[in-house]
Each structure stands twice: as structure tokens, then as C-alpha cells.
VOVO-224576 format. One line per 3 residues: their letters; for each residue x, y, z of N, C-alpha, C. Coordinates in nm, 4 decimals, decimal comma, padded with zeros to 6 digits. Layout:
<pts>
a = X Y Z X Y Z X Y Z  ... .
</pts>
This chain:
<pts>
mkk = 00,0629 -02,3280 -04,7869 00,0028 -02,2564 -04,6564 -00,0643 -02,3494 -04,5718  -00,1782 -02,3954 -04,6301 -00,2391 -02,5046 -04,5416 -00,1771 -02,5895 -04,4913  -00,0805 -02,6425 -04,5537 00,0056 -02,7686 -04,5099 00,0919 -02,7166 -04,3607 .
vii = 00,1214 -02,5971 -04,3735 00,2069 -02,5380 -04,2752 00,1003 -02,5253 -04,1310  -00,0166 -02,4867 -04,1657 -00,1146 -02,4611 -04,0522 -00,1497 -02,5895 -04,0069  -00,1634 -02,6867 -04,0895 -00,2069 -02,8119 -04,0533 -00,0874 -02,8858 -03,9605 .
tsl = 00,0316 -02,8594 -04,0189 00,1536 -02,9163 -03,9477 00,1572 -02,8528 -03,8100  00,1242 -02,7261 -03,7976 00,1502 -02,6428 -03,6809 00,0424 -02,6914 -03,5793  -00,0673 -02,7219 -03,6293 -00,1754 -02,7615 -03,5192 -00,1291 -02,9213 -03,4824 .
vlm = -00,0945 -03,0067 -03,5698 -00,0663 -03,1333 -03,5190 00,0542 -03,1212 -03,4135  00,1467 -03,0329 -03,4272 00,2490 -03,0064 -03,3435 00,2009 -02,9643 -03,1981  00,1124 -02,8708 -03,2028 00,0396 -02,8156 -03,0875 -00,0377 -02,9315 -03,0065 .
vst = -00,1090 -03,0149 -03,0952 -00,1815 -03,1148 -03,0239 -00,0821 -03,2227 -02,9746  00,0309 -03,2404 -03,0437 00,1116 -03,3530 -02,9960 00,1908 -03,2954 -02,8655  00,2158 -03,1660 -02,8727 00,3026 -03,1057 -02,7475 00,1920 -03,1023 -02,6449 .
atm = 00,0763 -03,0611 -02,6462 -00,0234 -03,0861 -02,5286 -00,0387 -03,2288 -02,4933  -00,0386 -03,3157 -02,5824 -00,0464 -03,4600 -02,5294 00,0530 -03,5071 -02,4579  00,1842 -03,4463 -02,5093 00,2871 -03,4959 -02,4342 00,3171 -03,4259 -02,2971 .
aqd = 00,2509 -03,3243 -02,2844 00,2258 -03,2764 -02,1459 00,1676 -03,3481 -02,0473  00,0948 -03,4661 -02,0690 00,0296 -03,5774 -02,0163 00,1284 -03,6713 -01,9857  00,2320 -03,6776 -02,0401 00,3299 -03,7998 -02,0248 00,3890 -03,7889 -01,8909 .
vmd = 00,4426 -03,8966 -01,8341 00,5008 -03,8941 -01,6890 00,6352 -03,9666 -01,7052  00,7325 -03,8952 -01,6758 00,8782 -03,9506 -01,6603 00,8863 -04,0674 -01,5775  01,0115 -04,1397 -01,5838 01,0451 -04,2508 -01,4900 01,0504 -04,2014 -01,3346 .
dgs = 01,0860 -04,0691 -01,3276 01,0898 -04,0321 -01,1754 00,9672 -03,9817 -01,1388  00,8540 -04,0009 -01,2080 00,7162 -03,9520 -01,1543 00,6715 -03,8297 -01,1922  00,7508 -03,7490 -01,2625 00,7321 -03,6033 -01,2684 00,6523 -03,6071 -01,4204 .
kvv = 00,5668 -03,4952 -01,4238 00,4699 -03,4858 -01,5454 00,5635 -03,3974 -01,6460  00,5518 -03,4079 -01,7746 00,6192 -03,3242 -01,8664 00,5365 -03,1980 -01,8881  00,5688 -03,0908 -01,8102 00,5159 -02,9636 -01,8221 00,6226 -02,8603 -01,7945 .
lpl = 00,6139 -02,7352 -01,8483 00,7068 -02,6372 -01,8326 00,7129 -02,5923 -01,6724  00,8244 -02,5508 -01,6302 00,8144 -02,4924 -01,4899 00,7465 -02,3696 -01,4889  00,6834 -02,3553 -01,3695 00,5834 -02,2336 -01,3381 00,6443 -02,1186 -01,4104 .
etq = 00,7616 -02,0751 -01,3631 00,7993 -01,9478 -01,4064 00,8187 -01,9261 -01,5656  00,8173 -02,0344 -01,6364 00,8382 -02,0174 -01,7841 00,6964 -02,0441 -01,8592  00,5944 -02,0768 -01,7739 00,4722 -02,0876 -01,8495 00,4045 -01,9600 -01,9023 .
qcd = 00,4721 -01,8577 -01,8613 00,3918 -01,7243 -01,9242 00,5010 -01,6710 -02,0419  00,5993 -01,7604 -02,0716 00,6877 -01,7211 -02,1858 00,5891 -01,7131 -02,3146  00,5986 -01,6050 -02,4017 00,5133 -01,6059 -02,5084 00,5672 -01,6478 -02,6334 .
lpn = 00,5230 -01,7473 -02,6732 00,5883 -01,8030 -02,8285 00,5017 -01,7270 -02,9377  00,6043 -01,6474 -03,0110 00,5469 -01,5436 -03,1162 00,4784 -01,6208 -03,2199  00,3745 -01,5578 -03,2864 00,3041 -01,5966 -03,3954 00,4009 -01,5712 -03,5089 .
app = 00,3869 -01,6792 -03,6134 00,4478 -01,6650 -03,7407 00,4031 -01,5505 -03,8097  00,4936 -01,4836 -03,8983 00,4585 -01,3655 -03,9858 00,3605 -01,3945 -04,0796  00,2722 -01,2998 -04,1345 00,1857 -01,3316 -04,2219 00,2476 -01,3919 -04,3674 .
pip = 00,1849 -01,4699 -04,4389 00,2149 -01,5182 -04,5541 00,2659 -01,4095 -04,6714  00,3596 -01,4564 -04,7491 00,3913 -01,3720 -04,8656 00,3090 -01,3753 -04,9830  00,2497 -01,3040 -05,0423 00,1617 -01,3119 -05,1604 00,2391 -01,3911 -05,2496 .
eea = 00,1622 -01,4592 -05,3370 00,1817 -01,5471 -05,4353 00,2631 -01,4693 -05,5428  00,2023 -01,3480 -05,5746 00,2590 -01,2729 -05,6998 00,3218 -01,1659 -05,6188  00,4485 -01,1906 -05,5452 00,5117 -01,0761 -05,4685 00,5870 -00,9901 -05,5554 .
vkd = 00,5803 -00,8689 -05,5075 00,6792 -00,7622 -05,5802 00,7614 -00,7165 -05,4690  00,8843 -00,6285 -05,5217 01,0023 -00,6019 -05,4321 00,9219 -00,5542 -05,2852  00,8327 -00,4914 -05,2743 00,7859 -00,4246 -05,1415 00,7318 -00,5370 -05,0588 .
dml = 00,6630 -00,6246 -05,1043 00,6285 -00,7519 -05,0464 00,7556 -00,8316 -04,9935  00,8438 -00,8297 -05,0678 00,9768 -00,9203 -05,0204 01,0412 -00,8453 -04,9186  01,0641 -00,7166 -04,9217 01,1206 -00,6353 -04,8276 01,0466 -00,6714 -04,6982 .
kah = 00,9197 -00,6407 -04,7031 00,8211 -00,6491 -04,5856 00,8558 -00,7899 -04,5137  00,8501 -00,8960 -04,6085 00,8696 -01,0164 -04,5675 00,9918 -01,0476 -04,4847  01,1000 -00,9981 -04,5511 01,2332 -01,0062 -04,4751 01,2450 -00,9397 -04,3414 .
knl = 01,1799 -00,8228 -04,3388 01,1665 -00,7332 -04,2301 01,0876 -00,8358 -04,1116  00,9740 -00,8857 -04,1595 00,9045 -00,9797 -04,0728 00,9699 -01,0999 -04,0152  01,0535 -01,1524 -04,1070 01,1211 -01,2754 -04,0687 01,2208 -01,2337 -03,9617 .
ksf = 01,3048 -01,1154 -03,9900 01,3913 -01,0820 -03,8863 01,3456 -01,0393 -03,7558  01,2319 -00,9902 -03,7458 01,1493 -00,9568 -03,6302 01,0821 -01,0846 -03,5667  01,0544 -01,1768 -03,6486 01,0066 -01,2947 -03,5632 01,1248 -01,3745 -03,5155 .
qae = 01,2464 -01,3878 -03,5889 01,3426 -01,4535 -03,5172 01,4000 -01,3858 -03,4059  01,3985 -01,2498 -03,3862 01,4209 -01,1784 -03,2631 01,3186 -01,1985 -03,1664  01,2072 -01,2327 -03,1948 01,0879 -01,2607 -03,0859 01,1238 -01,4171 -03,0344 .
llt = 01,1548 -01,4993 -03,1422 01,1959 -01,6284 -03,0804 01,2958 -01,6369 -02,9905  01,4133 -01,5319 -03,0074 01,5122 -01,5413 -02,9212 01,4690 -01,4795 -02,7808  01,3750 -01,3924 -02,7929 01,3188 -01,3480 -02,6628 01,2437 -01,4522 -02,5893 .
yrt = 01,1707 -01,5462 -02,6513 01,0912 -01,6431 -02,6084 01,2043 -01,7573 -02,5402  01,2887 -01,7746 -02,6126 01,3962 -01,8703 -02,5728 01,4676 -01,8224 -02,4296  01,4997 -01,6923 -02,4611 01,5651 -01,6320 -02,3258 01,4738 -01,6421 -02,2007 .
clg = 01,3272 -01,6102 -02,2363 01,2224 -01,6242 -02,1158 01,2311 -01,7804 -02,0724  01,2499 -01,8749 -02,1567 01,2626 -02,0172 -02,1279 01,3803 -02,0554 -02,0339  01,4811 -01,9638 -02,0645 01,6167 -01,9893 -02,0033 01,7085 -02,0849 -02,0918 .
vet = 01,6781 -02,0909 -02,2122 01,7464 -02,1771 -02,3030 01,7861 -02,1037 -02,4394  01,8616 -01,9955 -02,4077 01,8673 -01,9011 -02,5380 01,9941 -01,9475 -02,6002  02,0929 -02,0345 -02,5297 02,2033 -02,0706 -02,6072 02,2130 -02,2158 -02,5911 .
pek = 02,2882 -02,2960 -02,6717 02,2985 -02,4358 -02,6569 02,3634 -02,4948 -02,5320  02,4517 -02,3877 -02,4775 02,5133 -02,4368 -02,3555 02,4069 -02,4306 -02,2456  02,3072 -02,3512 -02,2356 02,2211 -02,3412 -02,1328 02,1103 -02,4549 -02,1650 .
ldg = 02,0850 -02,4690 -02,2961 02,0205 -02,5995 -02,3229 02,0672 -02,7400 -02,2472  02,1982 -02,7425 -02,2983 02,2713 -02,8644 -02,2494 02,2679 -02,8789 -02,1072  02,2918 -02,7682 -02,0366 02,3047 -02,7722 -01,8893 02,1797 -02,7806 -01,8121 .
lgs = 02,0471 -02,8059 -01,8736 01,9322 -02,8426 -01,7869 01,9294 -02,9268 -01,7117  01,9875 -03,0415 -01,7596 01,9994 -03,1723 -01,6932 02,0498 -03,1753 -01,5538  02,1451 -03,0756 -01,5261 02,2161 -03,0715 -01,4231 02,1516 -02,9864 -01,3160 .
rdd = 02,0473 -02,9133 -01,3458 01,9812 -02,8061 -01,2582 01,8899 -02,8829 -01,1556  01,9128 -02,8683 -01,0210 01,8479 -02,9408 -00,9110 01,7151 -02,8859 -00,8997  01,6670 -02,7749 -00,9709 01,5427 -02,7094 -00,9450 01,4332 -02,7574 -01,0413 .
lsk = 01,4812 -02,8428 -01,1409 01,3972 -02,8926 -01,2346 01,3716 -03,0420 -01,2386  01,2575 -03,0926 -01,2669 01,2403 -03,2291 -01,2495 01,2686 -03,2902 -01,4018  01,2708 -03,4090 -01,4127 01,3071 -03,4698 -01,5578 01,1904 -03,4114 -01,6592 .
gnv = 01,0922 -03,4040 -01,6070 00,9596 -03,3609 -01,6995 00,9752 -03,2138 -01,7196  01,0213 -03,1479 -01,6299 01,0452 -02,9947 -01,6568 01,1449 -02,9827 -01,7637  01,2460 -03,0693 -01,7624 01,3529 -03,0666 -01,8576 01,3186 -03,1015 -01,9990 .
qal = 01,2389 -03,2095 -02,0040 01,1767 -03,2594 -02,1186 01,0959 -03,1429 -02,1948  01,0124 -03,0911 -02,0893 00,9082 -02,9809 -02,1650 00,9879 -02,8695 -02,2091  01,1011 -02,8306 -02,1396 01,2020 -02,7368 -02,1930 01,2474 -02,7489 -02,3155 .
fna = 01,3053 -02,8736 -02,3366 01,3602 -02,9330 -02,4569 01,2503 -02,9370 -02,5712  01,1323 -02,9807 -02,5400 01,0097 -02,9718 -02,6287 00,9810 -02,8334 -02,6991  00,9696 -02,7404 -02,5785 00,9554 -02,6132 -02,6223 01,0651 -02,5407 -02,7111 .
yny = 01,1751 -02,5657 -02,6624 01,2927 -02,5024 -02,7364 01,3050 -02,5608 -02,8870  01,2706 -02,7018 -02,8946 01,2867 -02,7675 -03,0321 01,1854 -02,7339 -03,1201  01,0492 -02,6829 -03,0578 00,9348 -02,6491 -03,1373 00,9667 -02,5078 -03,1952 .
svd = 01,0408 -02,4267 -03,1021 01,0518 -02,2805 -03,1577 01,1666 -02,2956 -03,2851  01,2417 -02,3855 -03,2744 01,3650 -02,4008 -03,3655 01,2825 -02,4569 -03,4965  01,2080 -02,5665 -03,4914 01,1327 -02,6046 -03,5832 01,0549 -02,4955 -03,6643 .
mee = 00,9881 -02,4325 -03,5785 00,8943 -02,3170 -03,6262 00,9902 -02,2042 -03,7153  01,0883 -02,1729 -03,6552 01,1949 -02,0798 -03,7157 01,2329 -02,1242 -03,8530  01,2877 -02,2518 -03,8481 01,3262 -02,3202 -03,9697 01,2151 -02,3240 -04,0856 .
rva = 01,0920 -02,3617 -04,0493 00,9803 -02,3661 -04,1454 00,9428 -02,1956 -04,2008  00,9514 -02,1258 -04,1117 00,9176 -01,9832 -04,1528 01,0333 -01,9369 -04,2487  01,1635 -01,9564 -04,2037 01,2708 -01,9213 -04,2983 01,2689 -01,9924 -04,4356 .
emf = 01,2377 -02,1164 -04,4355 01,2368 -02,2022 -04,5580 01,1136 -02,1347 -04,6530  01,0003 -02,0945 -04,5775 00,8902 -02,0443 -04,6512 00,9449 -01,9003 -04,7198  01,0136 -01,8197 -04,6595 01,0613 -01,7017 -04,6911 01,1587 -01,7330 -04,8343 .
nea = 01,2489 -01,8363 -04,7804 01,3463 -01,8541 -04,8958 01,2849 -01,9076 -05,0335  01,1786 -01,9941 -05,0129 01,0892 -02,0320 -05,1354 01,0335 -01,9228 -05,2210  00,9847 -01,8273 -05,1405 00,9208 -01,7216 -05,2001 01,0181 -01,6163 -05,2648 .
lra = 01,1344 -01,6172 -05,2045 01,2424 -01,5381 -05,2679 01,3046 -01,5894 -05,3777  01,2941 -01,7349 -05,3813 01,3678 -01,7929 -05,5082 01,2484 -01,7784 -05,6220  01,1232 -01,7834 -05,5963 01,0199 -01,7792 -05,6766 01,0169 -01,6225 -05,7452 .
wka = 01,0358 -01,5336 -05,6537 01,0233 -01,3932 -05,6832 01,1576 -01,3631 -05,7685  01,2740 -01,4139 -05,7513 01,3873 -01,4000 -05,8376 01,3580 -01,4710 -05,9709  01,3021 -01,5804 -05,9727 01,2758 -01,6825 -06,1062 01,1802 -01,5825 -06,1907 .
ags = 01,0944 -01,5008 -06,1321 00,9797 -01,4368 -06,1824 01,0433 -01,3151 -06,2527  01,1721 -01,2836 -06,2376 01,2539 -01,1699 -06,2780 01,2300 -01,0399 -06,1877  01,2131 -01,0867 -06,0644 01,2224 -00,9834 -05,9561 01,1379 -00,8610 -05,9835 .
ps = 00,9933 -00,9040 -06,0152 00,9095 -00,7712 -06,0407 00,9072 -00,6753 -05,9359  00,9042 -00,5427 -05,9775 00,8948 -00,4393 -05,8665 00,7647 -00,4168 -05,8047 .
</pts>
């Protein structure tokens, strides 16, 4: 779990550092004003090491809720589908820096979702290997 927290902190710092980057058109890598209020959800709480069935059911529910919150976040960003993400470059109202920032935010949310899902899958495999304690 410490590894995940450290990785998350490094990604947040690198994302903040990238916000200082300037694109070749002179624009800064920053989210468009209307998307700066989009709320990236927190990851669900960790699953106990010695999980029982109720812990796993709760963790599964938390994972599904987290994934729904991420979709809401991506919808707020305006990139809830791959087609919308691909179409960002053709929007006249966005600078190259805005587009890069939206790609960064989208990619970070996908990475976060994948990490949380993998943690759940690892816990599920461990739980099953332990004989699926009740």
C-alpha cells in the first residue's frame, strides 16, 4: 500500500510540474478553466490483509463506485469516450497546452483506475487462495 501512495504522490508532483511546461505555441499545460473544478475521486480504502467475504463484497462495491466516480470525472473533463479524447486536437477553443493537460488528466485517471482494479484482483486472488474465508 505504501508503494501505491508513493507512486500516487510522485504522479501528482510530476503532473503539477508538467503544468509549468510551455508548448511550442506558447500555451501553458493547464486544464481549461471550465474543467478545473472537476473532482478526481479518491481511491477506495484498502482491503484488509486477512479479508473475509464481507470485506471482499464491500471492496467490490467500492471498486464499482470508484469506477462510476471516475466516469463522472472524465465526463466533467469532456473526455468520457475515446472519440471525445481523440477529437480534442480539432477544438478551436483549446490551446495545445489545454489539450495536453486534458490528455494528462485522462491518462492519470485511467492509470489510477487500473492500479485500484489490480489491487482488488490481487486481494481477490489471495482471498480465494486462502480458501475464501467467511
